[in-house]
Structures are given as structure tokens and as C-alpha cells.
VEXPA-665725 format. One record per residue (C-alpha): residue number from 1; residue in one letter; x, y, z. Coordinates in steps of 0.001 Angstrom, whole numbers, always signed. Example, Ala and Ser with C-alpha at 12.3 -4.5 7.8 and 13.67 -1.06 7.14 Angstrom:
BEGIN
REC    i  aa        x        y        z
REC    1   A   +12300    -4500    +7800
REC    2   S   +13670    -1060    +7140
This chain:
BEGIN
REC    i  aa        x        y        z
REC    1   M     +160     -237     -163
REC    2   S    +1495    +3137     -965
REC    3   R    +2168    +5650    +1177
REC    4   R     -640    +8205     +199
REC    5   K    -3213    +5487     +887
REC    6   L    -1770    +4668    +3844
REC    7   A    -2194    +8743    +5017
REC    8   K    -6162    +8612    +3702
REC    9   A    -6841    +5267    +5915
REC   10   K    -5400    +7108    +8959
REC   11   A    -7211   +10941    +8903
REC   12   R   -10527    +8646    +7999
REC   13   R    -9464    +6680   +11441
REC   14   A    -9037    +9367   +13571
REC   15   A   -12018   +11904   +11878
REC   16   K   -13974    +8619   +12995
REC   17   A   -12559    +8947   +16396
REC   18   R   -13209   +12318   +17263
REC   19   A   -16612   +11857   +15814
REC   20   V   -17224    +9295   +18369
REC   21   Q   -16018   +11567   +20764
REC   22   A   -18120   +13930   +20081
REC   23   A   -21055   +11999   +20299
REC   24   K   -20180   +10786   +23516
REC   25   H   -19414   +14580   +25191
REC   26   E   -23086   +16039   +23498
REC   27   A   -24669   +12819   +24798
REC   28   I   -23306   +13708   +28033
REC   29   E   -24185   +17446   +28118
REC   30   A   -27407   +16624   +26924
REC   31   K   -28005   +14452   +30177
REC   32   A   -27114   +16964   +32260
REC   33   L   -29064   +19569   +31070
REC   34   L   -32344   +17412   +30845
REC   35   T   -31369   +16511   +34595
REC   36   A   -31297   +19954   +35353
REC   37   E   -33303   +21076   +33500
REC   38   K   -36244   +18884   +34973
REC   39   P   -37345   +20808   +38713
REC   40   K   -37401   +23667   +36786
REC   41   S   -40066   +22803   +34263
REC   42   R   -42110   +21329   +36897
REC   43   V   -42050   +24289   +39261
REC   44   R   -42068   +26482   +35899
REC   45   R   -45829   +24567   +34895
REC   46   M   -46497   +25018   +38105
REC   47   F   -46689   +28915   +38801
REC   48   S   -47704   +28995   +34657
REC   49   V   -51035   +30879   +33834
REC   50   K   -52304   +27230   +32974
REC   51   G   -51829   +25909   +36215
REC   52   L   -53015   +28899   +38552
REC   53   R   -55914   +28947   +36342
REC   54   E   -56819   +24918   +37010
REC   55   G   -55565   +25517   +40703
REC   56   L   -58686   +28341   +40954
REC   57   L   -61498   +26836   +39448
REC   58   T   -60200   +23315   +41805
REC   59   F   -60441   +25719   +44594
REC   60   G   -63788   +27463   +43071
REC   61   A   -65385   +23944   +42529
REC   62   V   -64660   +22085   +45659
REC   63   A   -66041   +25358   +47702
REC   64   G   -69191   +25512   +45309
REC   65   V   -69819   +21914   +46303
REC   66   F   -69664   +22900   +50113
REC   67   C   -71696   +25603   +49443
REC   68   L   -74406   +23899   +47652
REC   69   L   -74793   +21152   +50209
REC   70   L   -75312   +23239   +52955
REC   71   A   -77939   +25133   +51194
REC   72   A   -79385   +22125   +49941
REC   73   A   -79618   +20626   +53987
REC   74   S   -81091   +23455   +55113
REC   75   F   -84092   +23623   +52816
REC   76   A   -84791   +19910   +53305
REC   77   F   -83821   +19337   +56825
REC   78   G   -83962   +22675   +57765
REC   79   I   -80555   +22547   +58788
REC   80   K   -79316   +25837   +60097
REC   81   P   -76104   +27299   +61065
REC   82   I   -75702   +29629   +64133
REC   83   I   -73338   +31838   +65412
REC   84   F   -72927   +32438   +69417
REC   85   R   -72138   +36015   +69791
REC   86   S   -72421   +36208   +73794
REC   87   G   -71082   +33234   +76708
REC   88   S   -73622   +31962   +78584
REC   89   M   -73674   +28502   +77523
REC   90   S   -70400   +28198   +78346
REC   91   P   -68930   +26166   +79135
REC   92   S   -71184   +23965   +76777
REC   93   I   -70898   +26215   +73791
REC   94   Q   -68183   +29397   +73794
REC   95   T   -68636   +32348   +72333
REC   96   G   -67569   +32571   +68486
REC   97   A   -69000   +29147   +68340
REC   98   L   -70628   +27923   +65212
REC   99   A   -73493   +25708   +65985
REC  100   I   -75841   +23035   +63320
REC  101   S   -79036   +23197   +64432
REC  102   Q   -82338   +21372   +63178
REC  103   S   -86064   +22288   +63179
REC  104   V   -87931   +20333   +65344
REC  105   D   -91630   +20378   +65868
REC  106   A   -92274   +21145   +69399
REC  107   K   -93563   +17531   +70561
REC  108   D   -89654   +16253   +69504
REC  109   L   -88777   +18614   +72286
REC  110   A   -87175   +17344   +75735
REC  111   I   -85836   +18967   +78584
REC  112   G   -81754   +19471   +78501
REC  113   D   -82120   +20137   +74574
REC  114   V   -80191   +23375   +73328
REC  115   V   -82717   +25259   +71352
REC  116   T   -83046   +28929   +69809
REC  117   V   -86161   +30708   +69864
REC  118   K   -87455   +34385   +69084
REC  119   T   -88053   +36868   +71978
REC  120   D   -90956   +39131   +72007
REC  121   A   -88118   +41788   +70436
REC  122   G   -87310   +39239   +67580
REC  123   V   -84173   +39003   +68582
REC  124   R   -82644   +35173   +68904
REC  125   V   -81909   +33454   +72397
REC  126   T   -80021   +29863   +72371
REC  127   H   -80702   +28093   +75994
REC  128   R   -80571   +24832   +77398
REC  129   V   -84838   +23394   +78650
REC  130   K   -85014   +23423   +81989
REC  131   D   -88753   +22887   +82514
REC  132   L   -91081   +21710   +79400
REC  133   T   -94860   +21218   +79519
REC  134   F   -97049   +20661   +76242
REC  135   A  -100767   +22154   +74912
REC  136   N  -102830   +21849   +71876
REC  137   G   -99751   +21400   +69757
REC  138   K   -97373   +23597   +71368
REC  139   A   -94773   +23532   +73885
REC  140   T   -93923   +25538   +77035
REC  141   M   -90915   +26272   +77961
REC  142   V   -88390   +27532   +80168
REC  143   L   -84881   +27833   +79339
REC  144   K   -81350   +29115   +81192
REC  145   G   -77679   +29340   +80135
REC  146   D   -75797   +26776   +81174
REC  147   A   -73925   +29620   +82581
REC  148   N   -76245   +31470   +83781
REC  149   K   -77609   +31154   +87729
REC  150   V   -81587   +31421   +87177
REC  151   P   -83329   +30505   +84045
REC  152   D   -84475   +33364   +81585
REC  153   D   -87306   +35980   +82788
REC  154   H   -89566   +34768   +80108
REC  155   V   -91930   +31564   +79004
REC  156   Y   -91717   +30651   +75326
REC  157   I   -94716   +29002   +74073
REC  158   V   -93177   +27224   +70589
REC  159   R   -94717   +25001   +67982
REC  160   S   -91347   +24233   +66502
REC  161   A   -87797   +25253   +67774
REC  162   D   -84275   +24988   +66118
REC  163   R   -82431   +22477   +68544
REC  164   V   -78442   +22248   +68643
REC  165   L   -77113   +19405   +67482
REC  166   F   -73154   +20290   +67442
REC  167   D   -71042   +22861   +67738
REC  168   I   -67320   +24264   +66036
REC  169   P   -65483   +26293   +68151
REC  170   K   -64547   +29629   +67041
REC  171   A   -65927   +28837   +63686
REC  172   G   -68862   +31382   +64010
REC  173   Y   -65330   +34087   +63777
REC  174   V   -65088   +33044   +60703
REC  175   V   -68414   +32807   +58880
REC  176   S   -69136   +35865   +60172
REC  177   W   -66121   +37766   +58885
REC  178   L   -67577   +36019   +55230
REC  179   S   -70850   +37699   +55773
REC  180   G   -69564   +40856   +56329
REC  181   P   -68700   +44283   +54422
REC  182   T   -64962   +42250   +53857
REC  183   G   -66160   +38980   +53169
REC  184   I   -68734   +40159   +50646
REC  185   F   -65809   +42459   +48715
REC  186   A   -63538   +39438   +48872
REC  187   G   -66499   +36953   +47335
REC  188   G   -66690   +39892   +44519
REC  189   L   -63429   +39762   +44105
REC  190   L   -62979   +36250   +43945
REC  191   A   -65998   +36419   +41230
REC  192   G   -63610   +38020   +38932
REC  193   L   -60448   +36221   +39160
REC  194   L   -62711   +33352   +38561
REC  195   L   -64621   +34686   +35638
REC  196   L   -61140   +36575   +34579
REC  197   T   -59472   +32880   +34859
REC  198   A   -61982   +30561   +32775
REC  199   F   -62761   +33209   +30360
REC  200   G   -60062   +35621   +29869
REC  201   P   -57100   +36159   +27386
REC  202   G   -55100   +33425   +26732
REC  203   T   -58301   +30988   +27332
REC  204   R   -59141   +31753   +23342
REC  205   N   -56424   +29237   +22031
REC  206   Q   -57220   +26711   +23916
REC  207   R   -58909   +23503   +23000
REC  208   K   -62397   +23590   +23893
REC  209   P   -62850   +22942   +26894
REC  210   G   -63730   +19186   +28958
REC  211   T   -66238   +18733   +31088
REC  212   R   -64029   +19047   +34294
REC  213   K   -63118   +22563   +33181
REC  214   L   -67009   +23640   +32990
REC  215   F   -67834   +21923   +36077
REC  216   G   -64950   +23622   +37755
REC  217   I   -66760   +27245   +36170
REC  218   S   -70294   +26581   +37217
REC  219   I   -69509   +25567   +40264
REC  220   A   -66917   +28491   +40867
REC  221   T   -69712   +31016   +39490
REC  222   I   -72506   +29659   +42217
REC  223   T   -69802   +29937   +44816
REC  224   V   -69534   +33868   +44035
REC  225   G   -73598   +33901   +45182
REC  226   L   -73664   +31804   +48102
REC  227   I   -70464   +33948   +49198
REC  228   S   -72141   +37371   +48769
REC  229   T   -75267   +36397   +50257
REC  230   G   -73215   +34735   +53462
REC  231   V   -72310   +31647   +54341
REC  232   G   -75498   +28921   +54436
REC  233   G   -77611   +31463   +55305
REC  234   S   -75926   +32130   +59514
REC  235   T   -78185   +33047   +61667
REC  236   N   -76606   +34929   +64902
REC  237   T   -77946   +34449   +68524
REC  238   Q   -77286   +35989   +71465
REC  239   A   -77017   +33773   +74669
REC  240   Y   -77771   +36095   +77254
REC  241   F   -76171   +36393   +80348
REC  242   T   -78227   +36947   +83597
REC  243   D   -77455   +37190   +87255
REC  244   A   -80001   +37509   +89384
REC  245   A   -78715   +37170   +92924
REC  246   N   -81630   +39542   +94343
REC  247   L   -80659   +41760   +97104
REC  248   T   -83067   +43449   +99595
REC  249   S   -81806   +45660  +102402
REC  250   G   -78676   +43690  +102565
REC  251   T   -80111   +40160  +102765
REC  252   F   -80266   +37773  +100004
REC  253   T   -83955   +37136   +99332
REC  254   A   -82634   +33588   +96547
REC  255   G   -79647   +32598   +96070
REC  256   N   -77806   +29417   +94797
REC  257   Y   -75104   +29018   +97637
REC  258   P   -75377   +25597   +99379
REC  259   G   -78543   +24347  +101431
REC  260   A   -80543   +27732   +99632
REC  261   D   -84225   +26739   +98212
REC  262   P   -84292   +25868   +94970
REC  263   V   -85649   +28992   +92725
REC  264   P   -89343   +27733   +91953
REC  265   P   -90276   +26828   +88831
REC  266   A   -92874   +28966   +86835
REC  267   P   -96043   +27958   +86953
REC  268   V   -98151   +27426   +83528
REC  269   I  -101698   +28785   +83104
REC  270   T  -104011   +26109   +81834
REC  271   G  -107221   +27992   +80839
REC  272   C  -109588   +30981   +81391
REC  273   T  -112936   +30235   +81196
REC  274   V  -115092   +32773   +79905
REC  275   A  -118041   +34441   +82413
REC  276   N  -121064   +36055   +80762
REC  277   G  -122256   +39747   +81494
REC  278   E  -119937   +41329   +83981
REC  279   S  -119167   +38609   +86200
REC  280   A  -115420   +37786   +86292
REC  281   N  -113292   +35100   +84206
REC  282   Q  -112121   +32422   +85841
REC  283   I  -108055   +31203   +85371
REC  284   T  -106949   +28015   +85868
REC  285   W  -102977   +26672   +86330
REC  286   T  -100577   +24092   +86906
REC  287   W   -97251   +24628   +88594
REC  288   A   -95175   +21735   +88152
REC  289   N   -92852   +21909   +91230
REC  290   T   -90998   +18888   +92382
REC  291   T   -88949   +20584   +95267
REC  292   P   -89816   +19795   +97556
REC  293   A   -92949   +17421   +95494
REC  294   T   -95740   +19660   +97649
REC  295   T   -96761   +22749   +98007
REC  296   P   -94112   +24718  +100498
REC  297   A   -95386   +26613  +103204
REC  298   N   -95011   +30130  +102420
REC  299   T   -95854   +29974   +98673
REC  300   Q   -97663   +33124   +96988
REC  301   F   -98835   +32998   +93714
REC  302   K   -99463   +36564   +91544
REC  303   I  -101001   +37821   +89095
REC  304   T   -99429   +41100   +87028
REC  305   Y  -101228   +42949   +84489
REC  306   S  -100277   +44454   +81446
REC  307   N  -101217   +46880   +78004
REC  308   F  -104733   +47669   +79472
REC  309   V  -107061   +49307   +77127
REC  310   G  -110539   +50854   +78137
REC  311   A  -109635   +50459   +81836
REC  312   P  -106861   +51958   +83789
REC  313   L  -104536   +49654   +84831
REC  314   P  -104597   +48073   +88881
REC  315   S  -102700   +49618   +90868
REC  316   P  -100258   +47478   +91983
REC  317   A  -100392   +45607   +88692
REC  318   T   -99161   +42587   +90542
REC  319   Q  -101496   +41641   +93540
REC  320   N  -101720   +38172   +95227
REC  321   L  -103933   +35328   +94448
REC  322   A  -105874   +33769   +96966
REC  323   D  -105600   +29914   +96438
REC  324   N  -102536   +28705   +96973
REC  325   T  -102956   +25150   +96742
REC  326   S  -103407   +22633   +94150
REC  327   P  -105686   +22223   +92140
REC  328   Y  -105083   +26329   +91228
REC  329   T  -108223   +28384   +90663
REC  330   G  -109033   +31589   +91077
REC  331   Q  -111270   +34620   +89951
REC  332   T  -109187   +36804   +88990
REC  333   V  -109985   +38795   +85460
REC  334   T  -113064   +40981   +86794
REC  335   Y  -112703   +43212   +83867
REC  336   N  -115774   +44082   +81324
REC  337   D  -115829   +46248   +78026
REC  338   S  -112349   +46624   +78066
REC  339   S  -109122   +44151   +77322
REC  340   G  -105272   +43398   +78168
REC  341   D  -102934   +40879   +79443
REC  342   F  -101592   +39201   +82444
REC  343   V   -99221   +36256   +83581
REC  344   L   -97783   +34979   +87141
REC  345   T   -95509   +33977   +89131
REC  346   V   -94493   +32583   +91733
REC  347   T   -92998   +33431   +95158
REC  348   T   -91346   +30634   +97621
REC  349   P   -88131   +30687  +100071
REC  350   G   -86367   +30204   +97308
REC  351   G   -87093   +33340   +95106
REC  352   T   -89686   +34479   +93024
REC  353   S   -89888   +32530   +89688
REC  354   V   -89748   +33342   +85477
REC  355   S   -93019   +34315   +84346
REC  356   S   -95595   +31736   +82823
REC  357   N   -97763   +31960   +79758
REC  358   K   -99342   +35080   +78797
REC  359   Y  -103102   +35102   +78810
REC  360   R  -104969   +37790   +76756
REC  361   F  -108865   +39114   +77611
REC  362   Q  -111274   +41428   +75791
REC  363   G  -114693   +41844   +74723
REC  364   K  -117577   +43285   +76356
REC  365   N  -120401   +41164   +78211
REC  366   N  -121623   +37771   +76184
REC  367   G  -118702   +38663   +73574
REC  368   K  -116249   +38461   +76028
REC  369   T  -112500   +36357   +75228
REC  370   C  -110051   +35200   +77252
REC  371   A  -107297   +33240   +75563
REC  372   Q  -103359   +32431   +75069
REC  373   V  -101179   +34700   +73473
REC  374   P   -99156   +33096   +70857
């Protein structure tokens, strides 16, 4: 072989070796570059416009489903969220708790239930049932806060009530914020973000959205309406504080100190028979006193009048009843051609009860009526 041919063969082998070596270097560099860029690409994808869009729609869908379920439960089962703004139900239910309640008929209520009722002023109060009687499809209840020393100063008569099922401590603060001006503004801002995310710039060149995205957009949009009108229609309730340690001339007339007589339960008016002409109306009542089982000594029932029309209010407005033994009856409503309300209380060595259910008399002669105030 000539020298020229040997030189050419040697050059070809050298070129081939250089090509192989270059290919190896390129492979190593490509592998290193791919390894280094993998986490960057993942992070980039996570914080890309598409990633943020999907995250917002997913959040809106989850929040929307929760709100829809809460609204459906409210309509179907009478479920209502209640926010506690005071602490007379402590330690059972603390201030700021979010309670879930259900509307139940009067016949399903029981002593020990925590229920929500409205006062005459329309304010909601949530306390525990301490005394309970039933008549004509209605429940007459005496309520008391767990942190209070005495029952409420009003007897509640209801056909139904919201009974507390359970509570979530501190959650009421969150719901209250969402239902306030700041929360509503945040809901509107969220609405704009969701709509911009779903239909704004950058979405036109994408493929037709799938079922999952359409579902997310629909639910997210509904979420905005629910947030803007308040989460689940939550209701504020006052758990009123009362502390009735009555003090007269330096002497406690009622108390819960060891050995003291218990504060008596409220009497319940069971009927008011209307008499003809100008005769008195006959009222009857019961008294569920269980401690002691019989009427104790020094027991005094009293009637209190109010809201008189057509006749002067009696002076004094509160008067003693003569009958203090069971069965309790009394010729007390002696007014004709006038109208007014009356309630009963009872005083024992343990103190004075809260007021009974309220009755109203009205009319003239044979047209007189006397019935319980709803």
C-alpha cells in the first residue's frame, strides 16, 4: 500500500474517532442539561398561567360544592348554622362557636335540649330547656343558659324550635367575617378572578374545555353568589347573660348557695273560662314544682297585668292570688268592656319564678274572650 493510501486511511480513522468522541460529549451534556432542567420545568408548569387557572377553578369547585350541600341541607332538613355572640352557654358552647341546628316540632323537644327561640323583640336566644310542658300542639318552655344562675325571665311558647345538633368552636368568627362587608368584597373579588380565569385572555387559543373544566366554572360561579349572600344563611344568636342574685336591704332573697331553697319553676296557665255578663273570668293553672313535691309553706302566686285598653291599669299592677293549693284556680280577671294581658309568677322561700305564659282578655258582656297569646 502506498504512503498516500495509508495517510488517507489514518485520517479517516482519526475523523471517525473524533466524531465518536464528540457524540459521547454531546450525549453527556444533553443528559446533564435534561437532569438540571427537569425540576425547573415542573416549577415553571406549576406557576404557569395554566396551572394557576386550574388551581383557582379547583378551589372554586370544592368551595361551591360545600356551599351547595349546606344550602340543600338547609332547605331539605331544616338545617341552620348559628353563630354564638355571647357566652352564657359556656362551657358547653363558647362565644364565637358555630352551631348546626335543625328545626323540630314541639312534641320532639325534651328537657336538656339546647334550642333557639325568638324573644318578643325578635331577638334569637339559644339556651337549654329546663322545664317543659305540652298543650294543644305547643310546647311551653323555661330556658336557662348553662353559665347563668337563674332561668330566663320569659316563658317561651312554640310550635317548633331549632335544636342544636353540634357546634364547632371559633368557626363562627370565620363565618361572621365572610358574611360581613369585607367578606362580601372578597367574594366579589374571587368572582372576578374566577370569571377572568375561565373566560379571560389566554383561553381563546385553547382546545374546547372538557367536562371537568366546565363543571369547575359552573360551580365556581355559583359559589360567588352564595358567598355574597352570606355563607349558608347563618343566623346570629345571643346567649344572654343573667345574674339575678336579688338583694333587698342587705339580705339575699334568692340564691344558689349550698343549702338554699331552689328558685321555683314558672307556673303554667292552662285555661281561662269566660263568664257571661260582667262576671269575672275564671283562670286555672298548674305548677310543676318538684322540690319539694308538695306546695311548700310561704308560697304565694301573683298575677301581673299589662297592656290595658279601655280601663285603667290596676294599682298595683301585680296582685296576690288567694288560692295557693292544688288544683290552682282563681276568680281574678274581673274586667268588662276592656282588654289587657296577664301572667302569673310564684314566690317561695327560694325566690320568685320567671313569668308564666301570657293570656289576654278582651270584649264586652257575652262577647268577652280570654285566650293564650301565641
